[in-house]
N, C-alpha and C positions, 0 to 999 in steps of 0.2 A: 709250660703246663704247670698248674698248681700241684704242690707236693702234699700228698695225703699224710696226715699226722696220726689220725685215728681211723681205723676201719672196723666196723661192727658187722658180724655176719651171723645171721640165723639165730639171733638171741631170743631166748624164751624165759619167762618168769611167771610163776604161779604162787599164790599164797593159799594153801589148802586146796580147795576145789575151784578157787577163783583164778582164772587165767588173766593176767594183767597184760603181758606182752607175748606176741607170737610171731616168730620168723621176722625179726626186725633186722633190717640192713641199713647201714648209716655210715656216712663218711664225713670227716672234718678235715679241712685243709689248713696248712700253715698260714698264719697271718690273715685270718678271716674272722668276721663276726657272723656267726650262724644263729638264727632265731629258730627255736623249737616250738612249734605251735600245736595246739590240740585242746580239746575240751577238758574241763575239770574231770579228773578220774581216768584220763586216756592213757596214763602211764609215763608221762614226760619225766616226772621227778624220779620214778622208779628206774627208768632207763639211765638217768644220770647218776643215781645212787649206785648203780652197778659199775659205772665208770670210776666213781670215787671211792669204791671199796666198802660201801655200807651194806649192799646186798651182793650176792654171788649168783650168776645166772644158772638156771636149770639146764639149759642147752645153749650151744652157740659159742662163738669165739670173739675175742677182742684183740685187735692188733694195734700196737703203738709203734710208729716209725717202721712199719712193715714186719715187726716181730710179734709173735704170739705172746700175749701177756696174761698172767694170772693175778687178778686183783682181788685179794681176799680181805684186805684191811685198808683203811685210809692211809696207813703208812706205806703200803705197797703202791697206792696211787701217787703219793708224794714222790716216792722214789722214781716213778715214771714221768714226773713233771706235771701231774694232774692235781688241781685243787678246786674244791667246790665251796661256794659261799651260799649257805642255806638261808631260807626265808626267816627261820628262827635262829638268831645269832648264838654262837657257842662261845660266850665270853663270861669271865668271872667278875661279877659286879663290883666286888670290894677291892679289886686290883686296878692298877693304872693300865693305860694303854700299852706301855712298854713291857710291863710285867706279863700281860696277856700274850704279847708276841713271843716272849721267852718261854712260856709254858709249853711243855712237850718237846722242847729242843734237847739235844744231846747235853748231858750234864757238864761236859767240858766247856760249853759256851753259855749254858743257861744263866749262869750267875754273873756273866760279864756284860752287864746292862749298858755300859759305856760303848762297848764295841757294837752291840746290837743296835743301839740308838743311832750310831754313826751310819750303819748300813741301811737302816730303815729310812733315815732322813735322805739318804742318797736315792732310794727308791721313790720317795715322795717328790723329790726335785725332778727326777727323770720323767715321771708320768703326770705330775700336776696335782698330787693329793695335798689336801690341807687338813692337818690334824695336830692336836696337842697331846703328845704321848704321856704327859704327866697327869692328865685328867683321869679321875676314877671313872669306871664304866657307867656307874649309876648317875653320873653328872653329864654324860654324853647324849647328844641327840641321836635319833635313829640313823641319820645320814653319817654322823661321825662313827657310830658303831659299825656300819656297813663298810665305810672307808677302812677302818681298822682290820676288819675281816679280810678285805681284799689285800691289804698290805701284808698281813700274816701269810696269806697264800703265796704271794710273790716272794716274800722273804724265804720261804721254804723251797723256792726254786721252781715254782710252777710256770710252765710254758703254755699250758692249756688251762683256762679258767672257765668254770661253770657257775653261772649266776642264776639262782632260782628266783624268779619274779623280783628282780632287783629294784624296780621302780614302784612296787605296790604301795609302799609306805613313804615315798618321797614327794616333796613339793615339785612343781614344774621347774623351779630354779635349781633345786638339788638334782633333778633328773638331767638337766642340761650339763651340770658340772660332771655328773657321772659319765655322760656320753662323751664329753671332751676327754676324760681319762681313758675311756675304752678306746677311743680313736688313737690316742697316744700309745696304748699298749699294742694295738693292731699294727701301728707303724713300726713298732719295735719287733715285730715278728711273732707276737703272741697270738694264740687262737682262743677266741672267746665264744662260748655257747651261752645263749640267753634263753631261759625258759620264760615265755611271756604270752599274754593273750591280747595285748594292746597293739592293734594294727597300725596306728599312726606311728608308734615308736619302732615297730618292725620296719616300716618303710624308711624311717629316718636313719637307723643305725646299722641295718643288716646288709651283708654282702649276699647271703643266701638264706632261704627259708626251707625248713623241713617240716 
């Protein structure tokens, strides 16, 4: 039987008088690709933002590995092994790829770029990423920036990855490369949640749909 890694129970979120989510129940299993479907404005990203520490629910509970979790900041989420790659990338344009990976790390390792590089290149080899970490962000393609964001999340120890509309700005060839990487991550036991509305991609990559 599949092992639950995330259980969401009776989650509620409102912004002012506008109720975005009500009584949401949701499970994610270890080593699966789960597609999260819904119309624009249905609350998919809001739900995932609560998992990744950007918003805090008004009501309800989140359980990670069967334990009640309080996720108040993205750092809390990282400590629980959750990382989200947003539609709008959070990278510093004038820095290189490797410098962006180092940003936000503990100061004891932040300045050891040689060690960080060796570790991220090992991640790239394991999952099939292709990226030049010496490139400045402003010289990177959209696909390279997305790759860097996913590597950043993995480097911080994420076992649960949330990808918000990851193929929205990719070419068909780039999408195929991303899907190959996602399959490699799934084979390694990672859980991947994809927010999408493209049914052909849902059918191609998903184990389950919610």
